[in-house]
C-alpha positions as MATLAB code, in Angstrom:
seq = 'MSKTVLVLVETVDDYLPLLEQAGYRLIRAQTPQRRAEAITHHANEIDAVLTRGPLGLTADEIAVLPNLKIICVIGAGYEQVDLAAAAARGITVTNGAGANATAVADHAMAMLLALLRDIPRADASTRRGEWNRVISPSVSGKRMGIIGLGAVGLAIAKRAAQGFDMSVSYHSRNPRDGVPYTYCGSPLQLAEAVDILVVATPGGAGTQHLVDAQVLDALGREGYLVNIARASVVDTDALARALQQGRIAGAALDVFDDEPKVPDAFKALGNTVLTPHVAGQSPQAAQDTVALVLRNLQAYFAGEPVLTPV';
ca = [
      -7.917  -29.317  -18.190;
      -6.830  -25.091  -17.742;
      -7.835  -23.932  -15.029;
     -10.078  -19.951  -15.132;
      -9.027  -17.363  -13.817;
     -11.181  -14.145  -12.728;
      -9.099  -11.012  -13.538;
     -10.713   -8.225  -11.344;
      -6.836   -5.466  -11.269;
      -6.595   -3.266  -13.772;
      -2.920   -2.290  -13.068;
      -1.134   -5.215  -14.333;
      -2.236   -5.267  -17.975;
       0.780   -5.836  -19.657;
       2.405   -8.580  -17.697;
      -1.404  -10.756  -17.800;
       0.056  -12.611  -20.658;
       2.431  -14.472  -18.310;
      -0.960  -16.411  -17.413;
      -1.947  -16.695  -20.847;
       0.956  -18.450  -21.481;
       0.842  -20.853  -19.039;
      -1.707  -22.373  -19.689;
      -4.676  -20.289  -17.439;
      -7.932  -19.276  -19.266;
      -8.371  -15.332  -18.238;
     -11.826  -13.760  -18.072;
     -11.183  -10.030  -17.484;
     -13.658   -7.654  -15.074;
     -12.067   -4.643  -13.865;
     -15.151   -2.920  -14.040;
     -17.078   -2.784  -11.496;
     -20.582   -3.982  -14.191;
     -17.598   -6.185  -15.575;
     -17.246   -7.773  -12.404;
     -21.040   -8.784  -12.031;
     -21.418   -9.609  -15.142;
     -18.558  -12.229  -15.439;
     -19.666  -13.771  -12.100;
     -23.132  -14.168  -12.993;
     -22.323  -15.685  -17.032;
     -19.177  -17.585  -15.475;
     -19.807  -18.473  -12.018;
     -19.302  -21.753  -12.350;
     -15.934  -21.419  -14.597;
     -13.636  -19.807  -11.953;
     -10.980  -21.491  -10.553;
      -9.131  -18.332   -9.171;
      -9.803  -14.891   -8.804;
      -6.607  -12.538   -9.113;
      -7.614   -8.828   -7.548;
      -5.459   -6.118   -4.541;
      -7.152   -5.676   -1.468;
      -9.689   -2.860   -2.414;
     -11.034   -4.179   -4.310;
     -11.225   -7.496   -2.928;
     -13.816   -9.972   -2.844;
     -16.938  -10.279   -0.601;
     -18.791  -13.473    1.089;
     -21.407  -13.292   -1.439;
     -19.508  -13.710   -4.057;
     -17.584  -16.182   -3.004;
     -20.653  -18.088   -2.493;
     -22.030  -18.335   -5.545;
     -18.334  -19.385   -7.222;
     -18.561  -23.318   -6.375;
     -15.591  -23.851   -8.044;
     -13.045  -21.390   -6.671;
      -9.799  -22.545   -4.878;
      -7.426  -19.878   -4.856;
      -7.682  -16.117   -4.261;
      -4.474  -14.125   -5.150;
      -4.368  -10.562   -3.895;
      -1.401   -8.630   -5.766;
       0.044   -5.970   -3.571;
       0.703   -7.059    0.923;
      -2.762   -6.068    2.097;
      -6.022   -7.929    1.772;
      -8.298   -5.649    3.646;
     -11.981   -6.316    1.465;
     -11.157   -9.721    0.720;
     -13.163  -11.578    2.690;
     -10.624  -13.760    4.992;
     -13.476  -15.632    6.685;
     -15.370  -16.031    4.123;
     -12.505  -18.034    2.435;
     -11.478  -20.543    5.136;
     -14.534  -21.913    5.539;
     -14.527  -22.849    2.332;
     -10.923  -24.043    2.260;
     -10.220  -21.807   -0.422;
      -6.432  -20.236    0.082;
      -5.471  -16.467   -0.137;
      -2.253  -15.371   -1.029;
      -0.893  -12.045   -1.597;
       2.041  -10.296   -3.426;
       3.621   -9.497   -0.367;
       7.504   -8.218   -1.045;
       7.002   -8.393   -5.186;
       6.323   -4.354   -5.594;
       8.528   -3.864   -2.060;
      11.217   -1.711   -4.123;
       8.969    0.092   -5.970;
       7.371    1.566   -2.964;
       9.909    2.366   -0.979;
      11.514    4.318   -3.922;
       8.355    5.985   -4.460;
       7.960    7.217   -0.025;
      11.450    8.648   -0.207;
      10.534   10.563   -3.205;
       7.452   12.024   -1.567;
       8.884   12.262    1.453;
      12.350   14.096   -0.382;
       9.241   16.196   -2.530;
       7.752   17.241    0.888;
      10.344   18.405    2.739;
      12.070   20.372    0.472;
       9.153   21.506   -0.994;
       9.793   21.008   -5.075;
       6.687   20.978   -6.359;
       5.567   24.543   -5.730;
       9.498   25.254   -6.166;
       8.908   23.721   -9.246;
       5.452   25.294   -9.788;
       6.728   28.961   -8.828;
       9.692   28.766  -11.647;
       7.687   27.879  -14.086;
       5.666   31.036  -13.741;
       8.482   32.929  -13.626;
       9.186   33.342  -10.277;
      12.473   33.461   -8.237;
      11.766   32.157   -5.265;
      14.640   30.965   -3.479;
      13.130   28.937    0.158;
      14.884   27.665    2.926;
      13.764   24.014    3.305;
      14.448   21.478    6.002;
      17.502   18.806    5.172;
      16.216   14.999    4.771;
      19.518   13.671    5.949;
      19.682   13.235    9.107;
      16.264   12.371   10.416;
      14.815   10.743   12.689;
      12.236    8.112   10.962;
       9.729    6.194   12.420;
       7.743    3.499   10.414;
       4.191    1.958   11.472;
       5.233   -2.038    9.654;
       8.908   -3.525    9.150;
       7.234   -6.365    6.476;
       9.305   -5.977    3.404;
       8.529   -2.384    2.125;
       9.061   -1.057    5.530;
      12.314   -2.807    5.308;
      13.603   -1.520    2.260;
      11.895    1.958    3.496;
      14.331    1.923    6.496;
      17.285    0.365    4.498;
      16.989    3.723    3.056;
      16.936    6.319    5.239;
      19.187    4.600    7.407;
      21.962    3.930    4.630;
      21.302    6.866    1.875;
      19.989    9.230    4.580;
      21.870    8.448    7.510;
      18.432    8.707    9.622;
      18.524    6.891   12.979;
      15.038    4.878   12.590;
      12.515    3.457   14.362;
       9.573    1.446   14.166;
       5.846    0.153   15.971;
       4.393   -3.457   14.591;
       2.976   -5.836   16.161;
       6.405   -7.278   17.774;
       9.384   -6.444   17.705;
      11.548   -8.398   14.837;
      14.533  -10.230   14.778;
      18.089   -9.306   13.088;
      17.284   -5.420   12.855;
      19.786   -2.642   13.551;
      16.440   -0.562   14.145;
      14.556    0.725   17.587;
      11.109   -0.577   18.468;
       8.197    1.248   20.272;
       5.411   -0.685   21.552;
       2.639    1.747   20.587;
       2.283    4.538   17.701;
       2.218    6.825   20.391;
       5.213    6.606   21.873;
       7.340    5.969   18.428;
       5.320    9.346   16.940;
       6.701   10.897   20.311;
      10.453    9.768   19.311;
      10.799   11.166   15.201;
      10.548   13.539   12.799;
       9.194   11.854   10.531;
       6.477    9.430   10.658;
       5.959    6.688    7.580;
       3.123    4.602    7.481;
       4.282    1.088    5.825;
       1.491   -1.567    6.978;
      -1.768   -3.111    5.521;
      -5.112   -2.147    6.454;
      -7.987   -3.504    7.422;
     -10.214   -3.725   11.194;
      -6.468   -4.727   12.935;
      -4.469   -1.404   11.703;
      -7.562    1.265   11.359;
      -6.864    4.937   12.363;
      -3.197    3.802   14.726;
      -2.658    7.563   13.652;
      -5.454    9.080   15.085;
      -5.322   12.522   16.459;
      -2.973   12.082   19.532;
      -0.533   10.598   17.559;
      -0.783   13.119   15.548;
       0.275   15.157   17.774;
       3.015   13.432   19.610;
       4.760   13.806   15.817;
       3.985   17.455   16.580;
       4.962   20.694   15.025;
       7.897   20.065   12.824;
       7.030   16.398   12.587;
       5.920   14.840    8.763;
       3.374   11.998    7.632;
       4.731    9.799    4.818;
       1.464    6.967    4.213;
       2.330    4.890    0.945;
       0.161    2.364    2.481;
      -3.726    2.462    3.540;
      -5.883    5.229    3.914;
      -7.861    3.820    6.720;
      -4.625    3.573    9.087;
      -4.432    6.947    9.942;
      -8.145    8.990   10.771;
      -8.446   11.254    7.607;
      -9.735   14.409    9.822;
      -7.698   14.372   12.759;
      -5.111   14.693    9.791;
      -6.574   16.969    7.742;
      -7.130   18.871   10.861;
      -3.755   19.050   12.237;
      -2.759   20.488    8.468;
      -4.626   23.104    9.057;
      -3.662   24.006   12.372;
      -0.198   23.397   11.989;
      -0.293   20.860   14.400;
       2.515   18.864   12.327;
       4.306   20.393    9.689;
       2.853   18.037    6.260;
       2.013   15.214    5.262;
       2.626   13.394    1.343;
      -0.306   10.680    0.695;
      -0.444    8.285   -1.668;
      -3.708    6.463   -0.982;
      -7.211    8.093   -0.123;
     -10.135    6.993    1.872;
     -12.681    7.175   -1.552;
     -10.311    6.999   -4.006;
     -10.156    8.398   -6.372;
     -11.915   11.262   -4.921;
      -8.996   13.057   -2.646;
     -10.400   15.327    0.132;
     -10.700   19.029   -0.951;
      -9.113   19.948    2.456;
      -5.523   18.184    1.118;
      -5.658   19.591   -1.993;
      -6.280   23.098   -0.790;
      -3.137   23.140    1.622;
       0.137   24.157   -0.038;
       1.915   21.618    3.213;
       1.154   18.111    1.455;
       2.679   16.006   -1.679;
      -0.500   13.618   -2.938;
      -0.641   11.253   -5.615;
      -2.714    9.226   -7.249;
      -1.986    5.287   -5.346;
       1.057    5.399   -7.780;
       3.834    3.921   -4.901;
       3.830    0.290   -6.510;
       3.412    0.861   -9.675;
       5.913    0.519  -12.654;
       7.545   -1.764  -15.068;
       9.475   -4.030  -13.117;
       7.292   -3.791   -9.870;
       4.431   -5.132  -12.429;
       5.858   -7.985  -13.164;
       7.402   -9.467  -10.188;
       3.810   -8.891   -9.093;
       1.954  -12.046  -12.068;
       5.420  -13.280  -12.012;
       4.814  -13.844   -8.275;
       1.135  -15.010   -9.015;
       1.839  -17.365  -11.366;
       4.668  -18.778   -8.817;
       0.929  -19.159   -6.802;
      -1.125  -20.579   -8.730;
       1.185  -23.502  -10.287;
       2.250  -24.794   -6.862;
      -1.425  -24.516   -5.595;
      -2.849  -26.812   -8.651;
       0.496  -28.465   -8.188;
      -0.741  -29.431   -4.736;
       2.428  -28.248   -3.468;
       3.023  -25.045   -0.562;
       1.973  -21.573   -2.241;
       5.019  -19.155   -1.674;
       2.991  -16.388   -0.085;
       0.351  -17.454    1.753;
      -1.903  -15.400    4.314;
];
């Protein structure tokens, strides 16, 4: 008997046929209205849910899906999935750890280069017929700090160290064995030691506002922040004030608290680079993400251990 997957994500449509070709029936519900309707009308049919961190799955939704057995989250973050409600029902939760790490790391470095070399403003002024040859900081040789040294953090560290001759330090819940990078015991200690602070840790209550005003002040007037993880890890108001007051040099942001809304304060500043939560999106990343979901589903329904349990 085929299994039914409720699909809440909207970013991997081109590769969902991988699931259908494997025999899964999909219910696509990629807007809030369609999501509510699907859960109301197909509750008894749904065996699995495909979601992403910000979309999540609530305790109330889990409660009305009596046959739900597995929740697959694309991407590393799963902050809006009610893990307690899932655990109480014995529902397996998986994530997409590592599936899009290459794309995210590429985007992080692209944003960093754009920010330090002031590429967006240089491009805009050149298109206006101007010839403003502004002196911009070098990237090579800087000191990079990374909050979160999972698959994405490791991929960023590799690019920074091997491609740009950066020294790399990091903070995570625990030191990682076998990495050639310097561990710092807190975000504050990390910020004090680096020129560039990259946020690469999942969101959620455990990482809420790890980067606060004190950390930003420690990063300093010549320091830069790059966030390709979750907006909740950074205190948005504190960041806006630090940028406006010149207490840090600039910020590159791919994530925001109330997407798709972007704070006007960030849009008004010349020392920001902003992108619409696209770091993890590329054709290859989308294909690899869905392929990992499929492997987790196949393993679960075959009675085998899932590959990336939360």
